[in-house]
TORDOMAR-360919 format. One record per residue (C-alpha): x, y, z; residue in three letters. Coordinates in pm, whole numbers, padded with zeros to 5 digits, always signed. Example, Ala and Ser with C-alpha at 12.3 -4.5 7.8 and 13.67 -1.06 7.14 Angstrom:
<rs>
+01230-00450+00780ALA+01367-00106+00714SER
</rs>
This chain:
<rs>
+19793+04988+00271MET+19604+04981+00611LYS+19764+05353+00690LYS+19601+05499+00370PHE+19285+05346+00416ALA+19264+05487+00748LEU+19382+05798+00632ALA+19107+05800+00335SER+18828+05710+00583LEU+18940+06003+00829GLY+18994+06268+00529ILE+18663+06223+00365ILE+18450+06174+00732ALA+18624+06540+00783ALA+18501+06681+00452ILE+18158+06510+00544VAL+18156+06655+00889ALA+18262+06998+00778VAL+18017+07032+00490ALA+17705+06935+00729ASN+17861+07200+01004ILE+17520+07413+00957GLY+17317+07122+00989SER+17497+06986+01298ILE+17433+07361+01452ALA+17055+07348+01349ALA+17065+06994+01539LEU+17169+07181+01819ALA+16921+07456+01789LEU+16644+07181+01804SER+16778+06976+02094ALA+16814+07329+02322ALA+16467+07389+02184ALA+16333+07018+02321VAL+16496+07073+02595PHE+16417+07431+02734PHE+16027+07335+02618GLY+16068+06991+02823LEU+16161+07226+03124HIS+15905+07449+03121TYR+15642+07219+03073VAL+15774+07039+03369ARG+15809+07351+03598LYS+15481+07589+03475SER+15206+07598+03648GLY+14995+07801+03424SER+14805+07605+03159GLY+14868+07857+02892PHE+15247+07856+02958VAL+15276+07478+02994ARG+15067+07491+02623PHE+15316+07710+02469LEU+15594+07534+02626ALA+15421+07225+02465GLY+15443+07365+02159PHE+15813+07473+02133VAL+15906+07088+02254LEU+15679+06934+01919VAL+15830+07173+01687ILE+16189+07100+01850GLY+16153+06734+01819ILE+16010+06761+01457LEU+16294+06981+01386SER+16555+06743+01495GLY+16383+06412+01322ILE+16380+06586+01021SER+16711+06686+01034ASN+16864+06377+00840ILE+17209+06543+00741PRO+17299+06634+01080ALA+17293+06297+01182PHE+17515+06206+00884ILE+17780+06497+00981GLY+17745+06356+01321LEU+17855+05998+01243LEU+18124+06117+00998ALA+18273+06335+01278ALA+18297+06006+01468ALA+18444+05825+01194GLY+18711+06085+01160ALA+18743+06114+01546TYR+18788+05694+01551TYR+19084+05757+01238ALA+19234+05987+01405TRP+19225+05780+01771ARG+19377+05492+01576THR+19637+05690+01386TRP+19777+05801+01662LYS+19744+05472+01864LYS+19965+05284+01573GLU+20206+05577+01587LYS+20250+05504+01947ARG+20302+05143+01886ALA+20587+05243+01672ASP+20754+05445+01910ASP+21086+05270+02056PRO+21062+05454+02358ILE+20760+05330+02474ILE+20822+04999+02607ASP+20615+04719+02806ALA+20871+04792+03096ASP+20775+05136+03254PRO+21102+05141+03431PHE+21304+05125+03117THR+21289+05526+03007LYS+21376+05588+03393PHE+21640+05392+03382GLU+21768+05504+03056LYS+21784+05863+03173GLN+21897+05787+03475TRP+22220+05661+03286ASN+22286+05978+03120GLU+22250+06175+03448PHE+22495+05939+03598THR+22749+05992+03324LYS
</rs>
């Protein structure tokens, strides 16, 4: 039952993340606008360039804040990643080759070579 819930969570989260990929791209553009606006506000010496860069900075911040579907998509992508990592960890725990002793596999291979 745990694997079914984990698979359901992963599939639903992946579908939501893919559905919001456009919003995530818009959020990335907003973040780039904020980064470049902040960079040029701090670096410029001219008042007009500083005003334009501040305007770009404010537009980027407002665009990023208003982009709620992108935040939902990022949370869904994180949920899908969590489900995938947990699924892989459970598969590794069921693997009989992995043991608590790190030399078990080496000893098994050494016995195969010496036969």
